[in-house]
C-alpha positions, 0 to 999 in steps of 0.5 A: 499500499504506498500513496504519494507521500506515505508517512514512512517515505515523507519521515526528516533525515537523520535529526535533520541536520545538514552537514553540506560539502559546502554550505554558502546559500544561494539564490534560485536560478530555476534551470530551464528544462524542456517539455517532456510527452506523456507516454499513452497507455498501450493496455487497456482493460478490455483487452483482458479476458481472464482465465478461463480461456486459456484451459482449453489449449494449456490444460495441464498448466491451468490445472497446476494454477488452479490449485495454487494460491495465487488461484485460491488467494481471494474472490467472494466469501464462500464456505470453502473460501473462508476460514475465519469463524462466521458463528456469532462469537463477539469479538469485544472491544471497549467501546463496542462489539463486533458480531462476525455472522452468516445471515441469510447466507451472507457473511457479514460483521454486525458492529454494536456501540456503547449506545447500542447503535448498530451497523452492518457491513457485509462482506463482500470480498475476501483476500488471503486463505491463511497459506503462508507457513510463517503465519497465514491470514485472512482479510476482508472487504465491504463494499461502501455506498460510494462504490469503492471496496474498503478493507475492514479492520478486522483480519484473522490469523489461522496460526493463532486461530485468532482475529486480530486489528492493527493499532493506529498509535503504533501501527503494529497488530494484536489480538483483539481484547477488551483493552482496545478501542474501534476509535484506536484502529488503524482502519477506522472507519475503513479507508483502504480502498481496493485499487490504486487511487491517487491521494487515497489510502489504497492496496494498489492491484496486489490483491486481484487480478487487473483492478481499474478504479474510476473516480466520477464525481464523488463516486467510485467506478472499480473494475477487476477481472478477478480477486485471484491472481490469474494467467494475465497477472503475469502473462499480460493481456489475452483478449487477441491471442485468445482471438488469434489462436482461436482463428487458427484452428478454424483455419484462419491465419492472422496477417502476420503470424503474431501471437500478439502476447508477449513471450516470458521465456528468454527475459532478463533476470530483472525482468523475470523478478519484476513480474513477480513484484508487481504484487512482491514489492514496496513500490512508490507509485509515480503514474497513475493506470498500470496494468499488466503487460506494461512496463512497471518501472514506468509506473512504480519505482521500486527503489524510492521507498529506500529515501525515508530513515524508515524504509522497509530495509536494514542497509543489508536488505533484511527486512527492517519493519514490513517489506516483500520478497524484494530484498532477494535483489541484495542477494549474492545469488542474484548479483553475482548469479542469475537466480530468479523466483523462478529459481525455486518457485514453480510460476504455476503451481506454487510448488517448490523446484530447482534451477533446472525446474525438477520439482521438489518434495518439499519447500525446504528440500536442499536441492533448491540450493545445492542444483547450483553449489553441488560441491556441498553434495558430497559431504553436507555435515562437512559444511553445516557441522550439524548432522545430516538431515537434522534441522540444523543442516538444512540449507534453509535454516541457516542462509534463509531463516524465518523471520517476525516482520519487525513493524508487525510486532509481536502479538501475530505470527508473522514470520517471512523467509530471508530472501538476501540468503545472508551468511550467518553471522552472529556478532554483526547481526546482532550489531544490526539488530537481528537475530542470528539463524545461529541463535534461533536455534541455540537461544541459550548461547550468547552471541560471543560463543556463537560467533566463536563457533563460526570463526573456529569452524569457517574461519573469515567469512567471505566478507560484505558486498563493498556497497554494503560494507563501506555504508557500514563504515561511514558514521556521524563523524564521517567528512564529506571527502571521507563519504565521497571515497566510501558511497560514491562507487559507481562501479559497483554492482549493487543496484539497491546498495548504490541507490541507499548509498546515494541517497544517504550522501546526498541527504546528509552532505549536499544542499541547495545552490552549493558553490565549490563542490569538489569536482570528483562528486559532480564527476561521479553523480554524473556518471550515476545520471547515465545509469540505464536503472532509472531510479539511480539515474533520476537520483543522480539528476535530482542530487545535481539539480538540487546541488548545482542549479547555477553551475553552467556545466551542470545545466549543460550536462542535465540538458544533454541528458535529457536528450538521450533518454528516449522513452525513458524520460519521463520515467525519470523525469517522474522520479526526479520531480518527487524526490525534489518535492520530497526534498521541499517537503523535509526543508518544509516540515523542518521550517526551513521555508527558503530552501524548501521553496528552492526545492519546490520550484526545482521539482516545478521545473521538472514537472510544471504540470503537477499539481501536488509539487504546485499546491506544495510551492504556494504553501511554502510562499505564503 
């Protein structure tokens, strides 16, 4: 769930101490940028047909999908889909009672407040079925008079056999009890909507397939193919493909022989991950209207959530608050190899497989790892120092331990396997606030003891990636020149680490309109601005624009860079403008209106028709 400015994205940075490599204040001279053309969507709702037409040609794959958790991810409330007890047993709050019940075959929540006033909310849709081994939950949506489907604040945990809710004050999940109030629930009255609506708290499109929402006056018009994850969620719109293939069956050939559907065979590892990151990632919207088949990064940034100081990921990528499997992009299996989601997960059945697509007996089968790391097969115990076939000897126990998401609290189990696929480092893990894989099993042992055993068994461990190791060396006493050497290393291959380090450097060491900024810093940022990665490119351009808007050489570089962007220009400029707007908002909230105005003016030059930037600039000037 993301709005333009989620609370965690707009948090102030590092106590708002701006050090800067040059502290002279400048008057604003806004760089005049040429307009850009908004690219029209190539996909519409009418291009989708749903999964059923796929069955006749692909019966085996359809059958696999139909039994998967994707196919069972959601839908209308039915007896075989609902796992929560809608039996009238009350959920007691201190200011009211909620009765989950079935009346005339319809699932509903009946809420009775202290004045005995009743409110009935009908369950229109269900999401989840408690499938996740680390904590499976089920969520409910009601349909409101304005046409919206709204997330209801009463969830059910299969693992805990308990109703739970999210609190407003700390956003943690707790089992419902008589000590909390309805008024203290994060989502009461219900306000988070299904589908993506600008400026409204929303669930994006992850809890259904091809969700399209339009606001007409005070009403919402919502369409969706399914509340499950269907074939077209991954393969894109199939209408033309189905029509073409049906015609071939009846000997009517398409003129150009096109099947009108993109193949997912042979795509890059980044494209493969993005297919899953439609849902399994923390995404910042930069443009409305996404539908499968479009380029994901034209509509969402997959890195900008790292800008806030409460971003979901720790320095090395492990879940710091609440996140998804996107942290796999921090893993060496991805950075130095070609490991994608499909390397372990069958994309149709969600069963487990090895790198050769051979089905595995269970989700914890070592062949997920040993199909690549074959040398470990000779003598597993020699590598693990645990008995073969024991839990401690399983690859996943050490390298992908289940961790509770910290933002959720500890009342409801919500553990997810760590997709950074890290090496256990007990002392380092503890220093970063994480329970090491070793300590999960050996709770009676101290961190020092566990680290001593790791050192004894393995000797010097493989070093952390330089992008991570260098960031860990930066502390509150690190001056600009040292930070430049540590953080600005464009030659490294670690996109998330590069984005995080560049963000840190800009926020801590650069200020608007700097004079005499070290030429080495400028050159490195220019190198980043020539990356293919649109997030890093946009961040570097924003940093250059922000700190060097009066530098003629940099101004010319920016203009030249725009000329060579081609189809990426809109994606880059939307990120670039949003980043500058974010900088302006941070300054504004800290009381520094002059710098806020500069940032908003710069943002407005990048995105001149953006209503939010215009409103923010007007507010800062008033």
